[in-house]
C-alpha positions as CSV (number, residue, x, y, z in Angstrom):
1,M,108.2,87.8,93.9
2,E,108.7,86.0,90.5
3,S,112.5,85.4,89.5
4,K,113.2,88.4,87.7
5,K,116.5,89.9,86.3
6,Y,116.7,93.6,86.9
7,N,119.4,96.1,85.4
8,C,118.6,98.6,88.0
9,F,117.2,99.1,91.4
10,F,115.1,101.8,90.3
11,Q,113.5,99.3,87.8
12,L,113.2,96.9,90.8
13,A,111.5,100.0,93.0
14,T,108.9,101.0,90.3
15,D,108.3,97.6,89.5
16,I,107.2,96.9,93.1
17,I,104.8,99.9,93.9
18,G,104.2,101.0,90.4
19,G,100.7,101.0,88.2
20,K,97.8,103.0,88.8
21,W,96.6,101.8,91.8
22,K,99.2,100.7,94.4
23,G,100.0,104.2,95.2
24,M,96.7,104.9,96.1
25,V,96.7,101.5,98.3
26,L,100.1,102.8,100.1
27,W,98.9,106.0,100.6
28,A,95.7,104.9,102.2
29,L,97.8,102.8,104.7
30,K,100.5,105.1,105.4
31,K,99.0,106.3,108.8
32,D,96.8,103.3,110.0
33,V,95.8,99.6,109.3
34,R,93.0,99.2,107.1
35,R,89.9,96.8,106.2
36,N,89.4,95.8,102.9
37,G,86.0,98.2,103.3
38,E,87.7,101.0,104.2
39,L,90.3,100.8,101.3
40,K,87.8,100.2,98.6
41,R,85.6,103.5,100.3
42,L,89.2,105.1,100.0
43,I,90.1,104.9,96.7
44,P,87.5,105.9,94.3
45,N,87.2,103.9,91.3
46,I,89.2,101.0,92.0
47,S,87.1,97.6,91.4
48,Q,87.2,94.8,94.4
49,K,89.2,92.7,91.9
50,M,92.2,95.0,91.2
51,L,92.5,96.0,95.1
52,T,92.9,92.4,95.9
53,Q,94.4,91.6,93.2
54,Q,97.1,95.1,94.4
55,L,96.9,94.0,98.1
56,R,98.2,90.5,97.2
57,E,101.0,91.7,94.7
58,L,101.8,94.3,97.5
59,E,102.4,91.5,100.3
60,E,103.9,89.3,98.2
61,A,106.6,91.9,97.4
62,G,106.6,92.5,101.7
63,I,105.4,96.4,101.3
64,V,102.0,95.3,103.0
65,E,101.2,92.9,105.9
66,R,97.8,90.8,105.7
67,I,96.6,90.0,109.2
68,V,93.7,87.6,109.7
69,Y,92.2,87.4,112.9
70,P,90.6,84.4,113.6
71,V,86.9,85.0,114.2
72,I,83.5,84.4,112.5
73,P,82.6,86.5,110.3
74,P,86.6,86.6,109.4
75,K,88.3,89.8,109.8
76,V,91.5,90.7,107.8
77,E,93.2,94.0,108.1
78,Y,96.2,95.7,106.2
79,K,99.2,97.7,107.2
80,L,102.4,98.7,106.1
81,T,105.2,96.4,107.1
82,S,108.8,98.4,107.6
83,A,110.0,97.6,104.3
84,G,106.4,99.9,103.5
85,E,106.8,102.4,105.6
86,K,110.2,103.5,104.0
87,L,107.9,104.4,101.1
88,I,106.3,106.9,103.3
89,P,108.2,110.1,102.7
90,I,108.5,109.4,99.2
91,L,105.1,109.1,98.8
92,Y,104.6,112.3,100.6
93,D,107.3,113.9,98.0
94,L,105.0,112.3,95.1
95,H,101.8,114.0,96.7
96,D,103.8,117.8,97.1
97,W,105.4,117.4,93.6
98,G,102.1,116.3,92.3
99,K,100.0,119.2,94.0
100,E,102.8,121.7,92.8
101,Y,102.6,120.6,89.2
102,A,98.8,121.1,89.2
103,K,99.0,124.1,89.8
104,N,102.0,125.6,87.8
105,N,100.8,123.3,84.4
106,E,99.3,125.1,82.0
107,I,97.6,122.2,80.1
108,G,94.5,122.2,81.8
109,I,94.8,119.3,84.6
110,K,91.6,118.8,86.2
111,F,90.0,117.1,89.5
112,S,87.2,115.9,90.4
113,E,85.2,118.5,92.3
114,D,85.1,116.2,95.6
115,A,88.8,115.3,95.3
116,H,90.6,114.4,97.8
117,C,93.9,112.4,99.0
118,V,92.2,109.5,100.9
119,I,93.7,110.9,104.3
120,D,96.0,113.9,104.5
């Protein structure tokens, strides 16, 4: 991680896992080891460039582990580290909060017809 001075532990946490895509990457990895192509299929609308960037940042932060197998063609998998696994209950809480919020909110939140949460 970059050397940055934080004023709050919450600020550090949101800096590590915040943003549009990191939560979805973590959600996709919550139960299984995944290959890049699987992650790309499970996370709608993320570009390959953005997926690679998010995985690198999460790896640098010690949240995701990149496993490289010495085979041809190259095989690479990603999984949560022990620090990443500690986020799983928080991810479920966020999922449940979002579901409840969407049900009870009157501002017209819409989901695509094929909306899913990667793997529930």
